[in-house]
Each structure stands twice: as structure tokens, then as C-alpha cells.
N, C-alpha and C positions, 0 to 999 in steps of 0.2 A: 545443301542446296546451293546451286551455282547461280551467280548473277551474270554469267558470261553473255546470256542472251539479251540483257538490258544494256542499252547504250551507256557509255561511261558518264556522260553529262547528266543523265537521269539518276545515276547511282550516287553521285557526289553529295547532293543535299541530304538525302536519306542517311548516308553514312555519317556525315558531319553531325546530324541531329542525334543519331544513335550513339555516336562517340561522346557527345556532350552529356547526354543522359547517363551513360555508363560512368563517365568520369565524376559526375556530380554525385551519383550514388556511392561510388567507391570511396570518395573523400570523406563522407560522413559528416563533414562540417556543415553541410546544408540541412542536415536532419535534426541537429540539436543546437540550441543556442547557448549552451553552458552546462555546467555540472549540476545535474538534477539533485544531488545530495546536499548541496550547500544551502544555507539559510532556509531551513525548513519552517513552514508555517505552523505556529503553535495552535493546536486544537483545544477546545474547551475541555477542561479536566473531567475525567470520568471517575466519579466516586461511587463505589459499590458498598451497600449496607447503610442506606440513609432511611429516614422516616421512623415512625413509631414501630413498625414491624421489623426494622433493620434489614428489610429485603428490597428497599428502594434503590434506584440509581439516579444519578444527577442528570444524565444525558441519555436519551433513548436513541438518538440518530445523529450521525455526523455526515455531512455532505462533503464529498471529496472529488477531486479531478485527477484523471490519469496524468502521469508525468510530473505532478507537483509533489515536492518533498514535504512531509509532515512530521510532527512530533506530538505524541499523545501521552499524557501522564494518566496512569490508572492507579487509583488509590482505593484501598480496602480499609474500612473503618475497624475491622477486626471483630465485629459483632456477629458475623456469620462467615464461616469458612467458604472460600470460593475458588473453584478450579476454572479460571477464565479461559474460554476457548472461542476461536473464530476460524475454523478450518477452511471454509471457502475463501475467506478474505486472505488468509496467509498463502493460499495457493495462487492468488492473483495479485500479489503485491511483492515488491522487492523489500526485504527487511534489511536495513542498513546496520542497526545495532539496537541493543536493549541496555538501558542503564538502570542499575539497582544500587542505591547508595553510591559508593565511590568506585563501582565496578562497571566496566563496559563489557557486554557480552556480544560477540560478533559471531553470528550463526546464519546459515542460509535460509533457515525456516524455523518456525515456532509451532509447538504442539499445544502447550497450555502454560499459563502462569498460575501457579497455585499460591493463594494467599491463605495461610493457616491462621494468621492473626493480622493485626493492622500492619500495613506496609504500602510501599509505592514502587512502581516500575514505570519507566518512560520508554516508549517505543519510537524509533525513528524509521520511517518507511516511505516508499513511493508506490502508490497504486498503479498497476500496469494494465488492468483489464476492467472495462466498465461492468457494472452489475450492482445488485443489492445483496449484501452479505451480512448474515446474522452473526451475532456474538452472544454468549450466554455464560452463566456460571453453571457448569455441568451439574445436572440433578436438580437445579432450581428453576428451570425454564417454566414449569407450570405455575410457579409462584411469582413469575414476572421479572426475574432477574435476567433480562434479555435486552438487546438493542440491535441496531443495524448500522452498517456503513453503506451509504449510497454513493457509488462511484460513477461519475459521468465522464 
């Protein structure tokens, strides 16, 4: 598209505005105020296998915000085997790392955490898309071993 038919004085302000917008977007500095992965907010620990039935969970819902870094400790009491899954959530969050004992696991995604006996894993992540995402111990959903992440 040619701007030749538009007088040069009329083109200048629009060009300057367009250039300023393009430079601002290209720099990226205006879009983020820092490293999203630093200083994650510690969420309430999720304990699986509580109560008399050993099928209880300590937290049913975590409220999260997109762009905020979080760390979540998941602990299994070992009274019930648990294959912890959250497929929708992990498709919509950036997983920074998983810590188990003295080991850091850095992977782009997670399918499940399998607790065969008592143990703990800590997830470090940043939610990137709003929504309500379910988690569960696979096979134990009907017995109530479920919860949600609500991301705003």
C-alpha cells in the first residue's frame, strides 16, 4: 500500500506513532518487569493420604495468577499409592523444575508424579493461561482424591 497520495505532513505523526509502538514491542522491556522465575510464592503444602480413610487431601483448591512464580510441595503419606496427574494444568503452565530430595529435574512438561510410598516432590512453575484445572490421583477420582488449580 502506498502513502504517496497522502500529504507528507499528515503522514509524519502516524509514522512516528507507529514507529514508537513497534520499538516498544520489539524491546520487550515494557512487557515484563523482571524475571518471572525468581522468588516464587510458596503455596500451601498439598498432603495426599490424610484422614481415617487415608484418601483425604489437605488442600482441595489453590488460587493462582498468571505470570506469578509458585512453588508447591506435594507430600504423600504412603498409606495409599498415588499417580498424581494434572494434564490440563501442565499444558497451561511453564514448569521450571521439580525437586525430589537433593535432585533437581528440569523438564519442559510433566505427565505424572507417582508416589508408591511416602515421599515428597516440590514443583516450581508459572501459570500462563487462566482457567480451572483439575488434578487427581489417577484411579482414585471417584473416592475423592482430587482438587483444582484456579488460575486468574
